[in-house]
Jmol script that loads the backbone (N, CA, C; Angstrom):
load data "model"
ATOM      1  N   UNK A   1     -49.539  -9.444 -65.292  1.00  0.00           N
ATOM      2  CA  UNK A   1     -49.742 -10.894 -64.860  1.00  0.00           C
ATOM      3  C   UNK A   1     -49.867 -11.465 -62.815  1.00  0.00           C
ATOM      4  N   UNK A   2     -50.909 -11.495 -62.732  1.00  0.00           N
ATOM      5  CA  UNK A   2     -50.769 -12.085 -61.378  1.00  0.00           C
ATOM      6  C   UNK A   2     -50.684 -14.080 -60.936  1.00  0.00           C
ATOM      7  N   UNK A   3     -49.509 -14.284 -60.464  1.00  0.00           N
ATOM      8  CA  UNK A   3     -49.773 -15.607 -60.606  1.00  0.00           C
ATOM      9  C   UNK A   3     -49.872 -15.344 -58.990  1.00  0.00           C
ATOM     10  N   UNK A   4     -50.934 -16.070 -57.941  1.00  0.00           N
ATOM     11  CA  UNK A   4     -51.235 -16.465 -56.532  1.00  0.00           C
ATOM     12  C   UNK A   4     -50.353 -17.649 -56.404  1.00  0.00           C
ATOM     13  N   UNK A   5     -49.642 -17.798 -55.369  1.00  0.00           N
ATOM     14  CA  UNK A   5     -49.166 -19.014 -54.876  1.00  0.00           C
ATOM     15  C   UNK A   5     -49.709 -19.270 -54.000  1.00  0.00           C
ATOM     16  N   UNK A   6     -49.935 -20.932 -54.210  1.00  0.00           N
ATOM     17  CA  UNK A   6     -50.530 -22.293 -53.687  1.00  0.00           C
ATOM     18  C   UNK A   6     -49.483 -22.166 -52.621  1.00  0.00           C
ATOM     19  N   UNK A   7     -49.895 -23.186 -51.487  1.00  0.00           N
ATOM     20  CA  UNK A   7     -49.042 -24.118 -50.849  1.00  0.00           C
ATOM     21  C   UNK A   7     -48.722 -25.445 -51.493  1.00  0.00           C
ATOM     22  N   UNK A   8     -47.674 -26.152 -51.208  1.00  0.00           N
ATOM     23  CA  UNK A   8     -47.160 -27.332 -51.286  1.00  0.00           C
ATOM     24  C   UNK A   8     -47.887 -28.075 -50.591  1.00  0.00           C
ATOM     25  N   UNK A   9     -49.069 -29.095 -50.727  1.00  0.00           N
ATOM     26  CA  UNK A   9     -49.662 -30.341 -50.607  1.00  0.00           C
ATOM     27  C   UNK A   9     -49.501 -31.483 -50.768  1.00  0.00           C
ATOM     28  N   UNK A  10     -47.967 -31.646 -51.282  1.00  0.00           N
ATOM     29  CA  UNK A  10     -47.488 -32.782 -52.112  1.00  0.00           C
ATOM     30  C   UNK A  10     -48.965 -33.440 -52.934  1.00  0.00           C
ATOM     31  N   UNK A  11     -49.625 -32.370 -53.676  1.00  0.00           N
ATOM     32  CA  UNK A  11     -50.796 -33.419 -55.037  1.00  0.00           C
ATOM     33  C   UNK A  11     -51.195 -33.728 -54.014  1.00  0.00           C
ATOM     34  N   UNK A  12     -52.013 -34.350 -52.438  1.00  0.00           N
ATOM     35  CA  UNK A  12     -53.027 -34.676 -52.106  1.00  0.00           C
ATOM     36  C   UNK A  12     -54.225 -34.148 -51.538  1.00  0.00           C
ATOM     37  N   UNK A  13     -54.600 -34.678 -51.796  1.00  0.00           N
ATOM     38  CA  UNK A  13     -57.182 -33.892 -51.837  1.00  0.00           C
ATOM     39  C   UNK A  13     -56.962 -34.585 -50.748  1.00  0.00           C
ATOM     40  N   UNK A  14     -56.263 -36.120 -50.036  1.00  0.00           N
ATOM     41  CA  UNK A  14     -57.228 -36.428 -49.060  1.00  0.00           C
ATOM     42  C   UNK A  14     -57.388 -35.623 -47.743  1.00  0.00           C
ATOM     43  N   UNK A  15     -58.162 -35.641 -47.143  1.00  0.00           N
ATOM     44  CA  UNK A  15     -58.034 -35.043 -46.035  1.00  0.00           C
ATOM     45  C   UNK A  15     -57.394 -35.561 -44.463  1.00  0.00           C
ATOM     46  N   UNK A  16     -57.285 -37.082 -44.984  1.00  0.00           N
ATOM     47  CA  UNK A  16     -56.883 -38.143 -43.814  1.00  0.00           C
ATOM     48  C   UNK A  16     -55.037 -37.009 -44.045  1.00  0.00           C
ATOM     49  N   UNK A  17     -54.675 -37.123 -44.962  1.00  0.00           N
ATOM     50  CA  UNK A  17     -53.814 -37.085 -45.113  1.00  0.00           C
ATOM     51  C   UNK A  17     -52.726 -35.062 -44.651  1.00  0.00           C
ATOM     52  N   UNK A  18     -54.071 -33.958 -44.942  1.00  0.00           N
ATOM     53  CA  UNK A  18     -54.415 -32.881 -43.710  1.00  0.00           C
ATOM     54  C   UNK A  18     -53.814 -33.212 -41.587  1.00  0.00           C
ATOM     55  N   UNK A  19     -55.137 -34.162 -41.993  1.00  0.00           N
ATOM     56  CA  UNK A  19     -54.943 -34.760 -40.191  1.00  0.00           C
ATOM     57  C   UNK A  19     -53.638 -35.458 -39.728  1.00  0.00           C
ATOM     58  N   UNK A  20     -52.970 -36.581 -41.118  1.00  0.00           N
ATOM     59  CA  UNK A  20     -51.611 -36.620 -40.571  1.00  0.00           C
ATOM     60  C   UNK A  20     -50.501 -35.573 -39.948  1.00  0.00           C
ATOM     61  N   UNK A  21     -50.592 -34.945 -41.518  1.00  0.00           N
ATOM     62  CA  UNK A  21     -50.031 -33.663 -41.109  1.00  0.00           C
ATOM     63  C   UNK A  21     -49.883 -32.744 -39.755  1.00  0.00           C
ATOM     64  N   UNK A  22     -50.994 -32.526 -39.079  1.00  0.00           N
ATOM     65  CA  UNK A  22     -51.785 -32.079 -38.054  1.00  0.00           C
ATOM     66  C   UNK A  22     -51.125 -32.631 -36.909  1.00  0.00           C
ATOM     67  N   UNK A  23     -51.243 -33.674 -36.927  1.00  0.00           N
ATOM     68  CA  UNK A  23     -50.843 -34.644 -36.115  1.00  0.00           C
ATOM     69  C   UNK A  23     -49.227 -34.900 -35.809  1.00  0.00           C
ATOM     70  N   UNK A  24     -48.331 -34.995 -37.478  1.00  0.00           N
ATOM     71  CA  UNK A  24     -47.142 -34.399 -37.082  1.00  0.00           C
ATOM     72  C   UNK A  24     -46.539 -33.347 -36.237  1.00  0.00           C
ATOM     73  N   UNK A  25     -47.690 -32.309 -37.158  1.00  0.00           N
ATOM     74  CA  UNK A  25     -47.565 -30.575 -36.037  1.00  0.00           C
ATOM     75  C   UNK A  25     -47.383 -31.216 -34.562  1.00  0.00           C
ATOM     76  N   UNK A  26     -48.210 -31.248 -34.011  1.00  0.00           N
ATOM     77  CA  UNK A  26     -47.987 -31.867 -32.628  1.00  0.00           C
ATOM     78  C   UNK A  26     -47.407 -32.478 -32.063  1.00  0.00           C
ATOM     79  N   UNK A  27     -46.628 -34.192 -32.511  1.00  0.00           N
ATOM     80  CA  UNK A  27     -45.759 -34.228 -31.800  1.00  0.00           C
ATOM     81  C   UNK A  27     -44.423 -34.295 -31.988  1.00  0.00           C
ATOM     82  N   UNK A  28     -44.808 -32.865 -33.656  1.00  0.00           N
ATOM     83  CA  UNK A  28     -43.127 -32.165 -33.388  1.00  0.00           C
ATOM     84  C   UNK A  28     -43.180 -31.456 -32.023  1.00  0.00           C
ATOM     85  N   UNK A  29     -44.268 -30.674 -32.011  1.00  0.00           N
ATOM     86  CA  UNK A  29     -44.564 -29.634 -30.973  1.00  0.00           C
ATOM     87  C   UNK A  29     -43.951 -30.024 -29.533  1.00  0.00           C
ATOM     88  N   UNK A  30     -44.859 -31.185 -29.128  1.00  0.00           N
ATOM     89  CA  UNK A  30     -44.548 -31.541 -28.157  1.00  0.00           C
ATOM     90  C   UNK A  30     -43.341 -32.412 -28.124  1.00  0.00           C
ATOM     91  N   UNK A  31     -42.037 -32.600 -28.829  1.00  0.00           N
ATOM     92  CA  UNK A  31     -40.903 -33.701 -28.329  1.00  0.00           C
ATOM     93  C   UNK A  31     -40.307 -32.758 -28.286  1.00  0.00           C
ATOM     94  N   UNK A  32     -39.893 -30.732 -28.739  1.00  0.00           N
ATOM     95  CA  UNK A  32     -39.428 -29.873 -28.979  1.00  0.00           C
ATOM     96  C   UNK A  32     -39.455 -29.651 -27.401  1.00  0.00           C
ATOM     97  N   UNK A  33     -41.065 -29.802 -26.767  1.00  0.00           N
ATOM     98  CA  UNK A  33     -41.153 -28.857 -25.396  1.00  0.00           C
ATOM     99  C   UNK A  33     -40.655 -29.600 -24.831  1.00  0.00           C
ATOM    100  N   UNK A  34     -40.597 -31.062 -25.022  1.00  0.00           N
ATOM    101  CA  UNK A  34     -39.601 -31.967 -23.808  1.00  0.00           C
ATOM    102  C   UNK A  34     -38.457 -31.976 -24.018  1.00  0.00           C
ATOM    103  N   UNK A  35     -37.950 -31.863 -25.634  1.00  0.00           N
ATOM    104  CA  UNK A  35     -36.326 -31.117 -25.396  1.00  0.00           C
ATOM    105  C   UNK A  35     -36.620 -30.492 -24.101  1.00  0.00           C
ATOM    106  N   UNK A  36     -36.832 -28.979 -24.389  1.00  0.00           N
ATOM    107  CA  UNK A  36     -36.088 -28.031 -23.557  1.00  0.00           C
ATOM    108  C   UNK A  36     -36.656 -28.111 -22.463  1.00  0.00           C
ATOM    109  N   UNK A  37     -37.377 -28.903 -21.509  1.00  0.00           N
ATOM    110  CA  UNK A  37     -37.719 -29.217 -20.431  1.00  0.00           C
ATOM    111  C   UNK A  37     -36.518 -29.873 -19.898  1.00  0.00           C
ATOM    112  N   UNK A  38     -35.854 -31.098 -20.658  1.00  0.00           N
ATOM    113  CA  UNK A  38     -34.755 -31.964 -20.334  1.00  0.00           C
ATOM    114  C   UNK A  38     -34.046 -31.188 -20.390  1.00  0.00           C
ATOM    115  N   UNK A  39     -33.741 -30.409 -21.118  1.00  0.00           N
ATOM    116  CA  UNK A  39     -32.206 -29.852 -20.829  1.00  0.00           C
ATOM    117  C   UNK A  39     -32.373 -29.139 -19.566  1.00  0.00           C
ATOM    118  N   UNK A  40     -33.512 -28.200 -19.749  1.00  0.00           N
ATOM    119  CA  UNK A  40     -33.322 -26.771 -18.866  1.00  0.00           C
ATOM    120  C   UNK A  40     -33.357 -27.842 -17.512  1.00  0.00           C
ATOM    121  N   UNK A  41     -33.735 -29.111 -17.422  1.00  0.00           N
ATOM    122  CA  UNK A  41     -33.710 -29.872 -15.835  1.00  0.00           C
ATOM    123  C   UNK A  41     -32.356 -29.588 -15.576  1.00  0.00           C
ATOM    124  N   UNK A  42     -31.734 -30.656 -17.128  1.00  0.00           N
ATOM    125  CA  UNK A  42     -30.200 -30.896 -16.911  1.00  0.00           C
ATOM    126  C   UNK A  42     -28.740 -30.173 -16.215  1.00  0.00           C
ATOM    127  N   UNK A  43     -29.606 -28.549 -17.055  1.00  0.00           N
ATOM    128  CA  UNK A  43     -28.902 -27.885 -17.129  1.00  0.00           C
ATOM    129  C   UNK A  43     -28.167 -27.062 -14.863  1.00  0.00           C
ATOM    130  N   UNK A  44     -30.339 -27.178 -14.960  1.00  0.00           N
ATOM    131  CA  UNK A  44     -30.376 -26.448 -13.562  1.00  0.00           C
ATOM    132  C   UNK A  44     -29.434 -27.481 -12.620  1.00  0.00           C
ATOM    133  N   UNK A  45     -29.648 -29.064 -13.006  1.00  0.00           N
ATOM    134  CA  UNK A  45     -28.799 -30.343 -12.087  1.00  0.00           C
ATOM    135  C   UNK A  45     -27.310 -29.380 -11.941  1.00  0.00           C
ATOM    136  N   UNK A  46     -27.036 -28.760 -13.157  1.00  0.00           N
ATOM    137  CA  UNK A  46     -25.630 -28.652 -13.507  1.00  0.00           C
ATOM    138  C   UNK A  46     -25.550 -28.018 -12.693  1.00  0.00           C
ATOM    139  N   UNK A  47     -26.267 -26.604 -12.461  1.00  0.00           N
ATOM    140  CA  UNK A  47     -25.460 -25.937 -11.939  1.00  0.00           C
ATOM    141  C   UNK A  47     -25.571 -25.823 -10.481  1.00  0.00           C
ATOM    142  N   UNK A  48     -26.771 -27.395  -9.892  1.00  0.00           N
ATOM    143  CA  UNK A  48     -26.379 -27.516  -8.297  1.00  0.00           C
ATOM    144  C   UNK A  48     -25.355 -28.186  -8.065  1.00  0.00           C
ATOM    145  N   UNK A  49     -24.619 -28.816  -8.732  1.00  0.00           N
ATOM    146  CA  UNK A  49     -23.435 -29.800  -8.841  1.00  0.00           C
ATOM    147  C   UNK A  49     -22.140 -29.144  -7.623  1.00  0.00           C
ATOM    148  N   UNK A  50     -22.250 -29.690  -7.126  1.00  0.00           N
ATOM    149  CA  UNK A  50     -20.825 -28.327  -6.023  1.00  0.00           C
ATOM    150  C   UNK A  50     -19.661 -29.199  -6.200  1.00  0.00           C
ATOM    151  N   UNK A  51     -18.753 -30.226  -6.810  1.00  0.00           N
ATOM    152  CA  UNK A  51     -17.560 -30.841  -6.695  1.00  0.00           C
ATOM    153  C   UNK A  51     -18.187 -31.233  -9.143  1.00  0.00           C
ATOM    154  N   UNK A  52     -16.732 -30.981  -9.283  1.00  0.00           N
ATOM    155  CA  UNK A  52     -16.247 -31.233 -10.393  1.00  0.00           C
ATOM    156  C   UNK A  52     -16.411 -32.762 -10.803  1.00  0.00           C
ATOM    157  N   UNK A  53     -17.076 -33.129 -12.277  1.00  0.00           N
ATOM    158  CA  UNK A  53     -17.054 -33.842 -12.475  1.00  0.00           C
ATOM    159  C   UNK A  53     -16.304 -33.690 -14.287  1.00  0.00           C
ATOM    160  N   UNK A  54     -16.154 -35.358 -14.619  1.00  0.00           N
ATOM    161  CA  UNK A  54     -15.574 -35.597 -15.776  1.00  0.00           C
ATOM    162  C   UNK A  54     -16.365 -35.673 -17.048  1.00  0.00           C
ATOM    163  N   UNK A  55     -17.358 -35.739 -16.679  1.00  0.00           N
ATOM    164  CA  UNK A  55     -18.312 -35.824 -17.807  1.00  0.00           C
ATOM    165  C   UNK A  55     -18.345 -34.178 -18.209  1.00  0.00           C
ATOM    166  N   UNK A  56     -18.835 -33.832 -19.594  1.00  0.00           N
ATOM    167  CA  UNK A  56     -18.862 -32.102 -19.752  1.00  0.00           C
ATOM    168  C   UNK A  56     -20.165 -31.929 -19.348  1.00  0.00           C
ATOM    169  N   UNK A  57     -19.998 -30.850 -19.094  1.00  0.00           N
ATOM    170  CA  UNK A  57     -21.531 -30.042 -18.645  1.00  0.00           C
ATOM    171  C   UNK A  57     -22.254 -30.430 -19.860  1.00  0.00           C
ATOM    172  N   UNK A  58     -22.064 -29.439 -20.948  1.00  0.00           N
ATOM    173  CA  UNK A  58     -22.894 -29.313 -22.179  1.00  0.00           C
ATOM    174  C   UNK A  58     -23.310 -30.676 -23.033  1.00  0.00           C
ATOM    175  N   UNK A  59     -22.532 -31.811 -22.660  1.00  0.00           N
ATOM    176  CA  UNK A  59     -22.675 -32.875 -23.644  1.00  0.00           C
ATOM    177  C   UNK A  59     -23.837 -33.584 -21.827  1.00  0.00           C
ATOM    178  N   UNK A  60     -23.979 -33.851 -21.260  1.00  0.00           N
ATOM    179  CA  UNK A  60     -24.910 -34.326 -20.437  1.00  0.00           C
ATOM    180  C   UNK A  60     -26.666 -33.075 -20.310  1.00  0.00           C
ATOM    181  N   UNK A  61     -26.283 -32.410 -21.135  1.00  0.00           N
ATOM    182  CA  UNK A  61     -27.708 -31.185 -20.884  1.00  0.00           C
ATOM    183  C   UNK A  61     -28.237 -31.601 -22.816  1.00  0.00           C
ATOM    184  N   UNK A  62     -27.200 -31.685 -23.067  1.00  0.00           N
ATOM    185  CA  UNK A  62     -27.761 -32.043 -24.297  1.00  0.00           C
ATOM    186  C   UNK A  62     -28.031 -33.257 -24.946  1.00  0.00           C
ATOM    187  N   UNK A  63     -27.116 -34.478 -24.155  1.00  0.00           N
ATOM    188  CA  UNK A  63     -27.757 -35.847 -23.714  1.00  0.00           C
ATOM    189  C   UNK A  63     -29.447 -36.199 -23.138  1.00  0.00           C
ATOM    190  N   UNK A  64     -29.590 -34.772 -22.401  1.00  0.00           N
ATOM    191  CA  UNK A  64     -30.693 -34.923 -21.620  1.00  0.00           C
ATOM    192  C   UNK A  64     -32.093 -34.489 -22.983  1.00  0.00           C
ATOM    193  N   UNK A  65     -31.022 -33.116 -22.885  1.00  0.00           N
ATOM    194  CA  UNK A  65     -32.558 -32.267 -23.887  1.00  0.00           C
ATOM    195  C   UNK A  65     -33.253 -33.692 -25.178  1.00  0.00           C
ATOM    196  N   UNK A  66     -32.389 -34.578 -25.884  1.00  0.00           N
ATOM    197  CA  UNK A  66     -32.246 -35.147 -26.778  1.00  0.00           C
ATOM    198  C   UNK A  66     -33.466 -36.691 -26.301  1.00  0.00           C
ATOM    199  N   UNK A  67     -32.907 -37.492 -25.330  1.00  0.00           N
ATOM    200  CA  UNK A  67     -33.499 -38.111 -24.788  1.00  0.00           C
ATOM    201  C   UNK A  67     -34.765 -38.093 -24.167  1.00  0.00           C
ATOM    202  N   UNK A  68     -34.740 -37.100 -23.853  1.00  0.00           N
ATOM    203  CA  UNK A  68     -35.926 -35.952 -23.202  1.00  0.00           C
ATOM    204  C   UNK A  68     -37.258 -35.722 -24.495  1.00  0.00           C
ATOM    205  N   UNK A  69     -37.034 -35.558 -25.421  1.00  0.00           N
ATOM    206  CA  UNK A  69     -37.311 -34.798 -26.711  1.00  0.00           C
ATOM    207  C   UNK A  69     -38.172 -36.253 -27.281  1.00  0.00           C
ATOM    208  N   UNK A  70     -36.970 -37.110 -27.368  1.00  0.00           N
ATOM    209  CA  UNK A  70     -37.616 -38.069 -28.641  1.00  0.00           C
ATOM    210  C   UNK A  70     -38.128 -39.095 -27.071  1.00  0.00           C
ATOM    211  N   UNK A  71     -38.149 -39.161 -25.967  1.00  0.00           N
ATOM    212  CA  UNK A  71     -39.198 -39.969 -25.401  1.00  0.00           C
ATOM    213  C   UNK A  71     -40.335 -39.275 -25.023  1.00  0.00           C
ATOM    214  N   UNK A  72     -40.703 -38.271 -24.892  1.00  0.00           N
ATOM    215  CA  UNK A  72     -42.023 -37.630 -25.415  1.00  0.00           C
ATOM    216  C   UNK A  72     -42.683 -37.005 -26.441  1.00  0.00           C
ATOM    217  N   UNK A  73     -41.965 -37.144 -27.902  1.00  0.00           N
ATOM    218  CA  UNK A  73     -42.393 -37.551 -28.967  1.00  0.00           C
ATOM    219  C   UNK A  73     -43.382 -39.218 -28.640  1.00  0.00           C
ATOM    220  N   UNK A  74     -42.418 -39.321 -28.381  1.00  0.00           N
ATOM    221  CA  UNK A  74     -42.870 -41.042 -28.431  1.00  0.00           C
ATOM    222  C   UNK A  74     -44.329 -41.457 -27.948  1.00  0.00           C
ATOM    223  N   UNK A  75     -44.195 -40.263 -26.062  1.00  0.00           N
ATOM    224  CA  UNK A  75     -45.776 -41.231 -25.975  1.00  0.00           C
ATOM    225  C   UNK A  75     -46.775 -40.058 -26.608  1.00  0.00           C
ATOM    226  N   UNK A  76     -46.133 -38.617 -26.479  1.00  0.00           N
ATOM    227  CA  UNK A  76     -47.011 -37.641 -27.420  1.00  0.00           C
ATOM    228  C   UNK A  76     -48.066 -38.880 -28.944  1.00  0.00           C
ATOM    229  N   UNK A  77     -46.506 -39.608 -29.684  1.00  0.00           N
ATOM    230  CA  UNK A  77     -47.505 -40.205 -31.154  1.00  0.00           C
ATOM    231  C   UNK A  77     -48.726 -41.016 -30.092  1.00  0.00           C
ATOM    232  N   UNK A  78     -48.265 -41.821 -29.060  1.00  0.00           N
ATOM    233  CA  UNK A  78     -48.670 -42.637 -28.282  1.00  0.00           C
ATOM    234  C   UNK A  78     -49.791 -42.507 -28.389  1.00  0.00           C
ATOM    235  N   UNK A  79     -50.398 -41.288 -27.620  1.00  0.00           N
ATOM    236  CA  UNK A  79     -51.220 -40.789 -26.994  1.00  0.00           C
ATOM    237  C   UNK A  79     -52.200 -39.709 -28.000  1.00  0.00           C
ATOM    238  N   UNK A  80     -51.939 -39.758 -29.043  1.00  0.00           N
ATOM    239  CA  UNK A  80     -52.841 -38.999 -30.098  1.00  0.00           C
ATOM    240  C   UNK A  80     -52.981 -40.224 -31.163  1.00  0.00           C
ATOM    241  N   UNK A  81     -52.852 -41.697 -30.519  1.00  0.00           N
ATOM    242  CA  UNK A  81     -52.883 -42.899 -31.804  1.00  0.00           C
ATOM    243  C   UNK A  81     -54.170 -43.689 -31.196  1.00  0.00           C
ATOM    244  N   UNK A  82     -54.338 -43.531 -29.148  1.00  0.00           N
ATOM    245  CA  UNK A  82     -55.322 -43.956 -28.307  1.00  0.00           C
ATOM    246  C   UNK A  82     -56.503 -42.612 -27.620  1.00  0.00           C
ATOM    247  N   UNK A  83     -56.281 -41.961 -28.564  1.00  0.00           N
ATOM    248  CA  UNK A  83     -57.022 -40.650 -27.344  1.00  0.00           C
ATOM    249  C   UNK A  83     -58.457 -40.705 -27.893  1.00  0.00           C
ATOM    250  N   UNK A  84     -58.688 -41.584 -29.729  1.00  0.00           N
ATOM    251  CA  UNK A  84     -60.231 -41.229 -29.912  1.00  0.00           C
ATOM    252  C   UNK A  84     -60.767 -42.418 -29.498  1.00  0.00           C
ATOM    253  N   UNK A  85     -60.016 -43.128 -29.070  1.00  0.00           N
ATOM    254  CA  UNK A  85     -61.060 -44.747 -28.926  1.00  0.00           C
ATOM    255  C   UNK A  85     -60.914 -45.500 -26.977  1.00  0.00           C
ATOM    256  N   UNK A  86     -60.091 -44.810 -26.252  1.00  0.00           N
ATOM    257  CA  UNK A  86     -59.781 -44.864 -24.953  1.00  0.00           C
ATOM    258  C   UNK A  86     -59.679 -44.184 -23.580  1.00  0.00           C
ATOM    259  N   UNK A  87     -60.070 -44.679 -22.480  1.00  0.00           N
ATOM    260  CA  UNK A  87     -60.331 -43.004 -21.806  1.00  0.00           C
ATOM    261  C   UNK A  87     -59.112 -42.629 -21.713  1.00  0.00           C
ATOM    262  N   UNK A  88     -59.696 -41.534 -20.614  1.00  0.00           N
ATOM    263  CA  UNK A  88     -58.014 -40.557 -20.779  1.00  0.00           C
ATOM    264  C   UNK A  88     -57.750 -41.517 -19.788  1.00  0.00           C
ATOM    265  N   UNK A  89     -57.419 -42.154 -18.871  1.00  0.00           N
ATOM    266  CA  UNK A  89     -56.875 -42.280 -17.596  1.00  0.00           C
ATOM    267  C   UNK A  89     -55.938 -43.278 -18.526  1.00  0.00           C
ATOM    268  N   UNK A  90     -56.618 -44.267 -19.661  1.00  0.00           N
ATOM    269  CA  UNK A  90     -55.995 -44.924 -20.051  1.00  0.00           C
ATOM    270  C   UNK A  90     -54.259 -45.096 -21.392  1.00  0.00           C
ATOM    271  N   UNK A  91     -55.458 -43.782 -21.699  1.00  0.00           N
ATOM    272  CA  UNK A  91     -54.337 -42.919 -23.081  1.00  0.00           C
ATOM    273  C   UNK A  91     -53.293 -41.847 -21.978  1.00  0.00           C
ATOM    274  N   UNK A  92     -53.181 -41.883 -20.549  1.00  0.00           N
ATOM    275  CA  UNK A  92     -52.385 -41.659 -19.998  1.00  0.00           C
ATOM    276  C   UNK A  92     -51.239 -42.287 -19.195  1.00  0.00           C
ATOM    277  N   UNK A  93     -52.112 -43.785 -19.204  1.00  0.00           N
ATOM    278  CA  UNK A  93     -51.150 -44.581 -18.713  1.00  0.00           C
ATOM    279  C   UNK A  93     -49.952 -45.038 -19.784  1.00  0.00           C
ATOM    280  N   UNK A  94     -51.064 -45.468 -21.000  1.00  0.00           N
ATOM    281  CA  UNK A  94     -49.672 -45.383 -22.040  1.00  0.00           C
ATOM    282  C   UNK A  94     -48.735 -44.668 -22.186  1.00  0.00           C
ATOM    283  N   UNK A  95     -48.847 -43.328 -21.916  1.00  0.00           N
ATOM    284  CA  UNK A  95     -48.361 -42.628 -22.541  1.00  0.00           C
ATOM    285  C   UNK A  95     -47.074 -42.866 -21.452  1.00  0.00           C
ATOM    286  N   UNK A  96     -47.151 -42.431 -19.933  1.00  0.00           N
ATOM    287  CA  UNK A  96     -46.108 -42.815 -19.093  1.00  0.00           C
ATOM    288  C   UNK A  96     -45.477 -44.282 -19.471  1.00  0.00           C
ATOM    289  N   UNK A  97     -46.553 -45.041 -19.886  1.00  0.00           N
ATOM    290  CA  UNK A  97     -45.260 -46.106 -19.483  1.00  0.00           C
ATOM    291  C   UNK A  97     -44.052 -46.347 -20.727  1.00  0.00           C
ATOM    292  N   UNK A  98     -45.200 -45.643 -22.443  1.00  0.00           N
ATOM    293  CA  UNK A  98     -44.263 -45.154 -23.321  1.00  0.00           C
ATOM    294  C   UNK A  98     -42.534 -44.216 -22.921  1.00  0.00           C
ATOM    295  N   UNK A  99     -43.329 -43.301 -22.161  1.00  0.00           N
ATOM    296  CA  UNK A  99     -41.886 -42.026 -21.946  1.00  0.00           C
ATOM    297  C   UNK A  99     -40.987 -42.106 -21.244  1.00  0.00           C
ATOM    298  N   UNK A 100     -41.255 -43.562 -20.113  1.00  0.00           N
ATOM    299  CA  UNK A 100     -40.775 -44.097 -18.973  1.00  0.00           C
ATOM    300  C   UNK A 100     -39.597 -45.207 -19.563  1.00  0.00           C
ATOM    301  N   UNK A 101     -40.022 -46.151 -20.727  1.00  0.00           N
ATOM    302  CA  UNK A 101     -39.280 -46.534 -21.492  1.00  0.00           C
ATOM    303  C   UNK A 101     -38.428 -46.170 -22.420  1.00  0.00           C
ATOM    304  N   UNK A 102     -38.647 -45.421 -22.613  1.00  0.00           N
ATOM    305  CA  UNK A 102     -37.754 -44.390 -23.510  1.00  0.00           C
ATOM    306  C   UNK A 102     -36.212 -43.761 -23.150  1.00  0.00           C
ATOM    307  N   UNK A 103     -37.281 -43.404 -21.632  1.00  0.00           N
ATOM    308  CA  UNK A 103     -35.704 -42.399 -21.314  1.00  0.00           C
ATOM    309  C   UNK A 103     -34.937 -43.824 -20.811  1.00  0.00           C
ATOM    310  N   UNK A 104     -35.677 -44.790 -20.224  1.00  0.00           N
ATOM    311  CA  UNK A 104     -35.264 -46.192 -19.270  1.00  0.00           C
ATOM    312  C   UNK A 104     -34.020 -46.981 -21.037  1.00  0.00           C
ATOM    313  N   UNK A 105     -34.273 -47.090 -21.639  1.00  0.00           N
ATOM    314  CA  UNK A 105     -33.634 -46.952 -23.102  1.00  0.00           C
ATOM    315  C   UNK A 105     -32.370 -45.935 -23.261  1.00  0.00           C
ATOM    316  N   UNK A 106     -32.735 -45.141 -23.075  1.00  0.00           N
ATOM    317  CA  UNK A 106     -32.156 -43.635 -23.620  1.00  0.00           C
ATOM    318  C   UNK A 106     -30.637 -43.526 -23.159  1.00  0.00           C
ATOM    319  N   UNK A 107     -31.086 -43.673 -21.743  1.00  0.00           N
ATOM    320  CA  UNK A 107     -30.298 -42.825 -20.563  1.00  0.00           C
ATOM    321  C   UNK A 107     -29.022 -44.156 -19.682  1.00  0.00           C
ATOM    322  N   UNK A 108     -29.036 -44.931 -20.559  1.00  0.00           N
ATOM    323  CA  UNK A 108     -28.743 -46.452 -20.276  1.00  0.00           C
ATOM    324  C   UNK A 108     -27.398 -46.095 -20.704  1.00  0.00           C
ATOM    325  N   UNK A 109     -26.010 -45.993 -20.316  1.00  0.00           N
ATOM    326  CA  UNK A 109     -24.781 -45.986 -20.563  1.00  0.00           C
ATOM    327  C   UNK A 109     -24.259 -46.500 -20.833  1.00  0.00           C
ATOM    328  N   UNK A 110     -23.405 -46.358 -21.693  1.00  0.00           N
ATOM    329  CA  UNK A 110     -22.577 -48.392 -21.689  1.00  0.00           C
ATOM    330  C   UNK A 110     -21.155 -47.394 -21.593  1.00  0.00           C
ATOM    331  N   UNK A 111     -20.527 -47.929 -19.943  1.00  0.00           N
ATOM    332  CA  UNK A 111     -19.512 -47.327 -19.674  1.00  0.00           C
ATOM    333  C   UNK A 111     -18.448 -48.171 -19.167  1.00  0.00           C
ATOM    334  N   UNK A 112     -17.556 -48.720 -18.624  1.00  0.00           N
ATOM    335  CA  UNK A 112     -16.346 -49.049 -17.937  1.00  0.00           C
ATOM    336  C   UNK A 112     -16.745 -49.532 -16.977  1.00  0.00           C
ATOM    337  N   UNK A 113     -17.371 -50.957 -17.026  1.00  0.00           N
ATOM    338  CA  UNK A 113     -17.860 -52.167 -15.809  1.00  0.00           C
ATOM    339  C   UNK A 113     -19.176 -51.454 -15.331  1.00  0.00           C
ATOM    340  N   UNK A 114     -20.210 -51.047 -16.465  1.00  0.00           N
ATOM    341  CA  UNK A 114     -21.450 -51.355 -16.403  1.00  0.00           C
ATOM    342  C   UNK A 114     -21.570 -51.882 -17.524  1.00  0.00           C
ATOM    343  N   UNK A 115     -22.774 -52.883 -17.601  1.00  0.00           N
ATOM    344  CA  UNK A 115     -23.816 -52.997 -18.091  1.00  0.00           C
ATOM    345  C   UNK A 115     -24.987 -52.692 -18.945  1.00  0.00           C
ATOM    346  N   UNK A 116     -24.731 -52.546 -20.170  1.00  0.00           N
ATOM    347  CA  UNK A 116     -26.166 -51.836 -21.166  1.00  0.00           C
ATOM    348  C   UNK A 116     -27.553 -53.321 -21.458  1.00  0.00           C
ATOM    349  N   UNK A 117     -28.265 -53.073 -21.477  1.00  0.00           N
ATOM    350  CA  UNK A 117     -29.385 -54.242 -21.872  1.00  0.00           C
ATOM    351  C   UNK A 117     -28.527 -54.734 -23.564  1.00  0.00           C
TER     352      UNK A 117
END
end "model"
wireframe off; spacefill off
backbone 0.3
color backbone group
């Protein structure tokens, strides 16, 4: 007896559900790419450093990758929400501001003598 395997779709036949899944997939793909770019840039910076610092190089690479991935994901979400109703320049501007704000907020270190937001 043959039992066909059906894909799991949370029981929704709503077309907007498929669009939401597609958009979430795009955002996750963009966030992953952003994390990879951020981590590779941080790794390259670590290789260029001449003097040893007290900070763990792997830790700083991971932090940069995570921050970059989150910022890229947020910028992608903003871009996907604005792309149909606005011009390309407006969408890119909003994505740039969102990514910059996220990197600023995620990059603020709270160390001795420094104040954070």
